[in-house]
A tleap script that builds the chain and sets N, CA, C and O, in Angstrom:
source leaprc.protein.ff14SB
mol = sequence {
  NMET LYS ASN PHE THR ALA ILE VAL GLU LYS
  ASP SER GLU THR GLY PHE TYR VAL GLY TYR
  VAL PRO GLY PHE PRO GLY ALA HIE SER GLN
  GLY GLU SER LEU ASP GLU LEU GLN LYS ASN
  LEU HIE GLU VAL ILE GLU MET LEU LEU GLU
  ASP GLY GLU PRO LYS LEU GLU THR GLU PHE
  VAL GLY THR GLN THR ILE ALA CVAL
}
set mol.1.N position { 12.363 25.036 1.658 }
set mol.1.CA position { 11.826 23.859 1.414 }
set mol.1.C position { 11.834 23.127 3.306 }
set mol.1.O position { 12.304 23.602 4.340 }
set mol.2.N position { 11.175 21.982 3.066 }
set mol.2.CA position { 11.050 21.162 3.809 }
set mol.2.C position { 10.626 19.544 3.727 }
set mol.2.O position { 10.290 19.331 2.562 }
set mol.3.N position { 10.566 18.886 4.160 }
set mol.3.CA position { 11.132 17.450 3.064 }
set mol.3.C position { 10.096 16.121 4.403 }
set mol.3.O position { 10.578 15.660 5.438 }
set mol.4.N position { 8.578 15.835 3.813 }
set mol.4.CA position { 8.118 14.947 5.286 }
set mol.4.C position { 8.647 13.509 4.407 }
set mol.4.O position { 9.231 13.531 3.323 }
set mol.5.N position { 8.317 12.445 5.093 }
set mol.5.CA position { 7.965 10.979 4.966 }
set mol.5.C position { 6.909 10.461 4.359 }
set mol.5.O position { 5.887 10.631 5.024 }
set mol.6.N position { 6.773 9.993 3.529 }
set mol.6.CA position { 5.076 9.181 2.904 }
set mol.6.C position { 5.306 7.957 2.663 }
set mol.6.O position { 6.048 7.396 1.857 }
set mol.7.N position { 3.972 7.275 4.130 }
set mol.7.CA position { 4.572 5.925 3.767 }
set mol.7.C position { 3.073 5.771 2.649 }
set mol.7.O position { 1.977 6.290 2.434 }
set mol.8.N position { 3.593 5.139 2.383 }
set mol.8.CA position { 3.059 3.962 0.694 }
set mol.8.C position { 2.407 3.136 0.538 }
set mol.8.O position { 2.972 2.209 1.117 }
set mol.9.N position { 1.411 2.732 0.067 }
set mol.9.CA position { 0.462 0.924 1.008 }
set mol.9.C position { -0.463 1.018 -0.694 }
set mol.9.O position { -1.107 1.909 -1.248 }
set mol.10.N position { -0.045 -0.563 -1.104 }
set mol.10.CA position { -0.887 -0.311 -2.207 }
set mol.10.C position { -2.107 -0.829 -2.376 }
set mol.10.O position { -1.975 -2.052 -2.345 }
set mol.11.N position { -4.028 -0.327 -2.657 }
set mol.11.CA position { -4.704 -1.714 -1.875 }
set mol.11.C position { -4.971 -2.728 -2.762 }
set mol.11.O position { -5.454 -2.652 -3.893 }
set mol.12.N position { -4.677 -3.506 -2.252 }
set mol.12.CA position { -5.469 -4.738 -3.158 }
set mol.12.C position { -6.788 -4.898 -3.767 }
set mol.12.O position { -6.916 -5.489 -4.840 }
set mol.13.N position { -7.829 -4.367 -3.092 }
set mol.13.CA position { -9.220 -4.054 -3.696 }
set mol.13.C position { -8.923 -3.568 -5.638 }
set mol.13.O position { -9.067 -4.041 -6.766 }
set mol.14.N position { -8.357 -2.132 -4.822 }
set mol.14.CA position { -8.169 -1.241 -6.060 }
set mol.14.C position { -7.690 -0.750 -6.702 }
set mol.14.O position { -8.004 0.145 -7.487 }
set mol.15.N position { -6.105 -1.661 -6.310 }
set mol.15.CA position { -4.637 -2.171 -7.404 }
set mol.15.C position { -4.079 0.362 -7.145 }
set mol.15.O position { -3.026 0.721 -7.671 }
set mol.16.N position { -4.871 1.360 -6.459 }
set mol.16.CA position { -5.522 2.373 -6.200 }
set mol.16.C position { -3.875 2.426 -5.025 }
set mol.16.O position { -3.870 1.529 -4.183 }
set mol.17.N position { -2.282 3.659 -4.995 }
set mol.17.CA position { -1.411 3.680 -4.003 }
set mol.17.C position { -2.157 4.577 -2.844 }
set mol.17.O position { -2.884 5.563 -2.969 }
set mol.18.N position { -2.032 4.379 -2.514 }
set mol.18.CA position { -2.051 5.293 -0.905 }
set mol.18.C position { -1.328 5.905 -0.021 }
set mol.18.O position { -0.593 5.471 0.866 }
set mol.19.N position { -1.612 6.975 -0.352 }
set mol.19.CA position { -0.084 6.875 1.025 }
set mol.19.C position { -1.161 8.686 2.182 }
set mol.19.O position { -2.126 9.450 2.219 }
set mol.20.N position { 0.347 8.172 2.916 }
set mol.20.CA position { -0.034 9.424 4.700 }
set mol.20.C position { 1.365 10.124 5.693 }
set mol.20.O position { 2.158 9.698 6.533 }
set mol.21.N position { 1.141 11.146 5.152 }
set mol.21.CA position { 2.170 11.311 6.206 }
set mol.21.C position { 2.369 10.811 7.784 }
set mol.21.O position { 1.617 11.396 8.563 }
set mol.22.N position { 3.159 9.937 8.314 }
set mol.22.CA position { 3.395 9.893 9.524 }
set mol.22.C position { 3.432 11.586 10.581 }
set mol.22.O position { 4.013 12.670 10.534 }
set mol.23.N position { 2.227 10.757 11.601 }
set mol.23.CA position { 1.993 12.479 12.405 }
set mol.23.C position { 0.969 13.073 12.047 }
set mol.23.O position { -0.141 12.711 12.438 }
set mol.24.N position { 1.189 14.308 11.067 }
set mol.24.CA position { 0.208 14.424 10.460 }
set mol.24.C position { -0.650 15.225 10.143 }
set mol.24.O position { -0.538 16.091 9.275 }
set mol.25.N position { -1.841 14.946 11.004 }
set mol.25.CA position { -3.116 15.067 10.513 }
set mol.25.C position { -3.905 15.763 8.757 }
set mol.25.O position { -4.275 16.887 8.417 }
set mol.26.N position { -3.881 14.884 8.289 }
set mol.26.CA position { -5.024 15.125 7.867 }
set mol.26.C position { -3.990 15.264 5.748 }
set mol.26.O position { -4.446 15.584 4.650 }
set mol.27.N position { -2.351 14.753 6.275 }
set mol.27.CA position { -1.991 14.589 5.128 }
set mol.27.C position { -1.547 13.168 5.033 }
set mol.27.O position { -0.620 12.624 5.633 }
set mol.28.N position { -2.949 12.333 3.578 }
set mol.28.CA position { -3.311 12.577 3.495 }
set mol.28.C position { -3.996 12.356 2.092 }
set mol.28.O position { -4.968 13.032 1.754 }
set mol.29.N position { -3.342 11.193 1.140 }
set mol.29.CA position { -4.365 11.050 -0.143 }
set mol.29.C position { -3.311 9.847 -1.230 }
set mol.29.O position { -2.081 9.820 -1.200 }
set mol.30.N position { -4.152 8.993 -2.071 }
set mol.30.CA position { -4.836 8.303 -3.091 }
set mol.30.C position { -4.006 8.531 -4.595 }
set mol.30.O position { -3.939 9.738 -4.830 }
set mol.31.N position { -3.527 7.911 -5.393 }
set mol.31.CA position { -3.223 7.921 -6.620 }
set mol.31.C position { -3.198 6.395 -7.776 }
set mol.31.O position { -2.752 5.274 -7.531 }
set mol.32.N position { -3.522 6.652 -8.401 }
set mol.32.CA position { -4.065 5.755 -9.664 }
set mol.32.C position { -2.155 4.901 -9.634 }
set mol.32.O position { -2.010 3.684 -9.513 }
set mol.33.N position { -1.013 5.847 -9.765 }
set mol.33.CA position { 0.544 5.812 -9.631 }
set mol.33.C position { 0.604 6.652 -8.894 }
set mol.33.O position { 0.021 7.660 -8.497 }
set mol.34.N position { 2.068 5.612 -8.664 }
set mol.34.CA position { 2.682 6.689 -7.684 }
set mol.34.C position { 3.771 8.282 -7.958 }
set mol.34.O position { 4.232 8.754 -6.919 }
set mol.35.N position { 4.045 8.849 -8.981 }
set mol.35.CA position { 3.529 9.739 -10.058 }
set mol.35.C position { 2.646 10.129 -9.345 }
set mol.35.O position { 2.978 10.450 -8.204 }
set mol.36.N position { 1.174 10.252 -9.744 }
set mol.36.CA position { -0.491 11.406 -9.505 }
set mol.36.C position { 0.014 10.556 -7.979 }
set mol.36.O position { 1.160 11.004 -7.998 }
set mol.37.N position { -0.005 9.892 -7.019 }
set mol.37.CA position { 0.139 10.284 -5.695 }
set mol.37.C position { 0.967 10.782 -4.928 }
set mol.37.O position { 0.480 11.051 -3.830 }
set mol.38.N position { 2.829 11.204 -5.127 }
set mol.38.CA position { 3.553 11.130 -5.165 }
set mol.38.C position { 2.455 13.687 -5.170 }
set mol.38.O position { 2.350 14.445 -4.206 }
set mol.39.N position { 2.007 13.931 -6.676 }
set mol.39.CA position { 1.660 14.803 -6.865 }
set mol.39.C position { 0.183 15.231 -6.205 }
set mol.39.O position { -0.457 16.273 -6.351 }
set mol.40.N position { -0.075 14.193 -5.527 }
set mol.40.CA position { -1.638 14.276 -4.996 }
set mol.40.C position { -0.426 15.096 -3.565 }
set mol.40.O position { -0.320 16.306 -3.362 }
set mol.41.N position { 0.016 14.428 -3.108 }
set mol.41.CA position { 0.158 14.136 -2.028 }
set mol.41.C position { 1.182 15.830 -1.899 }
set mol.41.O position { 1.609 16.162 -0.794 }
set mol.42.N position { 1.358 16.427 -2.736 }
set mol.42.CA position { 2.393 17.660 -2.352 }
set mol.42.C position { 1.188 19.035 -2.371 }
set mol.42.O position { 0.989 19.853 -1.473 }
set mol.43.N position { 0.722 18.961 -3.299 }
set mol.43.CA position { -0.586 19.586 -3.039 }
set mol.43.C position { -1.519 19.218 -1.301 }
set mol.43.O position { -1.982 20.010 -0.481 }
set mol.44.N position { -1.475 17.532 -1.310 }
set mol.44.CA position { -2.255 18.231 -0.018 }
set mol.44.C position { -1.175 19.389 1.442 }
set mol.44.O position { -1.481 20.054 2.432 }
set mol.45.N position { -0.296 19.134 0.939 }
set mol.45.CA position { 0.916 19.435 2.482 }
set mol.45.C position { 0.528 20.886 2.154 }
set mol.45.O position { -0.104 21.646 2.887 }
set mol.46.N position { 1.154 21.213 0.577 }
set mol.46.CA position { 1.381 22.779 0.138 }
set mol.46.C position { 0.015 23.147 1.472 }
set mol.46.O position { 0.301 23.937 2.372 }
set mol.47.N position { -1.583 22.398 1.431 }
set mol.47.CA position { -2.533 23.542 1.442 }
set mol.47.C position { -2.240 23.240 2.721 }
set mol.47.O position { -1.957 24.339 3.199 }
set mol.48.N position { -2.088 22.108 3.921 }
set mol.48.CA position { -2.401 22.164 5.357 }
set mol.48.C position { -1.439 22.946 5.564 }
set mol.48.O position { -1.803 23.902 6.248 }
set mol.49.N position { -0.138 22.984 5.222 }
set mol.49.CA position { 0.844 24.597 5.048 }
set mol.49.C position { 0.617 26.096 6.097 }
set mol.49.O position { 0.857 26.832 7.054 }
set mol.50.N position { -0.150 25.642 4.732 }
set mol.50.CA position { -1.007 27.652 4.399 }
set mol.50.C position { -1.063 27.779 6.350 }
set mol.50.O position { -0.681 28.727 7.034 }
set mol.51.N position { -1.449 26.951 6.641 }
set mol.51.CA position { -3.214 27.242 8.051 }
set mol.51.C position { -1.394 26.594 9.120 }
set mol.51.O position { -1.673 25.688 9.906 }
set mol.52.N position { 0.162 26.994 9.133 }
set mol.52.CA position { 0.912 27.600 9.420 }
set mol.52.C position { 1.870 25.728 9.679 }
set mol.52.O position { 1.486 24.598 9.381 }
set mol.53.N position { 2.891 26.118 10.202 }
set mol.53.CA position { 3.895 24.124 10.165 }
set mol.53.C position { 3.187 24.165 11.256 }
set mol.53.O position { 2.498 24.991 11.855 }
set mol.54.N position { 3.647 22.654 11.422 }
set mol.54.CA position { 2.448 21.802 11.669 }
set mol.54.C position { 3.397 21.200 13.009 }
set mol.54.O position { 4.584 21.282 12.692 }
set mol.55.N position { 3.219 20.598 14.466 }
set mol.55.CA position { 3.634 19.784 15.142 }
set mol.55.C position { 3.230 18.821 15.483 }
set mol.55.O position { 2.508 18.424 16.398 }
set mol.56.N position { 4.046 18.182 14.194 }
set mol.56.CA position { 4.195 16.912 14.089 }
set mol.56.C position { 4.264 15.991 15.144 }
set mol.56.O position { 5.204 15.970 15.938 }
set mol.57.N position { 2.776 14.811 15.202 }
set mol.57.CA position { 2.600 14.373 16.182 }
set mol.57.C position { 3.679 12.872 16.803 }
set mol.57.O position { 4.064 12.615 17.943 }
set mol.58.N position { 3.923 12.044 15.336 }
set mol.58.CA position { 5.006 10.891 16.046 }
set mol.58.C position { 6.437 11.219 14.759 }
set mol.58.O position { 6.427 11.864 13.711 }
set mol.59.N position { 7.304 10.607 15.307 }
set mol.59.CA position { 8.083 10.691 13.426 }
set mol.59.C position { 8.557 9.376 12.888 }
set mol.59.O position { 9.234 8.685 13.650 }
set mol.60.N position { 8.424 9.149 12.272 }
set mol.60.CA position { 8.681 8.149 11.494 }
set mol.60.C position { 10.495 7.851 11.577 }
set mol.60.O position { 11.274 8.803 11.537 }
set mol.61.N position { 11.002 6.337 11.701 }
set mol.61.CA position { 11.811 6.231 12.116 }
set mol.61.C position { 12.268 4.715 11.466 }
set mol.61.O position { 13.425 4.409 11.756 }
set mol.62.N position { 11.484 3.665 10.580 }
set mol.62.CA position { 12.058 3.083 10.452 }
set mol.62.C position { 11.389 1.930 9.837 }
set mol.62.O position { 10.188 2.199 9.820 }
set mol.63.N position { 11.635 0.578 9.238 }
set mol.63.CA position { 10.264 -0.994 9.079 }
set mol.63.C position { 11.646 -1.398 9.395 }
set mol.63.O position { 12.802 -1.022 9.201 }
set mol.64.N position { 10.809 -2.591 10.125 }
set mol.64.CA position { 10.858 -3.933 10.567 }
set mol.64.C position { 10.473 -5.139 9.800 }
set mol.64.O position { 9.299 -5.075 9.435 }
set mol.65.N position { 11.060 -6.170 9.457 }
set mol.65.CA position { 10.736 -7.319 8.451 }
set mol.65.C position { 10.436 -8.300 9.858 }
set mol.65.O position { 11.268 -9.189 10.037 }
set mol.66.N position { 9.340 -8.201 10.835 }
set mol.66.CA position { 8.857 -9.399 11.061 }
set mol.66.C position { 8.906 -11.103 10.863 }
set mol.66.O position { 7.714 -11.410 10.863 }
set mol.67.N position { 9.673 -12.303 10.701 }
set mol.67.CA position { 9.802 -13.729 10.813 }
set mol.67.C position { 8.521 -14.453 11.797 }
set mol.67.O position { 8.573 -14.686 13.005 }
set mol.68.N position { 7.958 -14.582 11.325 }
set mol.68.CA position { 7.312 -16.018 12.463 }
set mol.68.C position { 6.701 -17.123 12.050 }
set mol.68.O position { 6.334 -17.967 12.867 }
savepdb mol mol.pdb
quit
């Protein structure tokens, strides 16, 4: 079993949660709830892994808060 880090944002217009795995082309989805988003991302990643192990183009490092 392999773990992937997903970035999750909430669309202010639709209220949907949108998630993607940095550096993993095609690994993105949305859902009306965080649980639905996680289920959808899981399905997408499983499908993408059927084509073989991805070569991740980037690596998630973290977040920063910038005060302006």
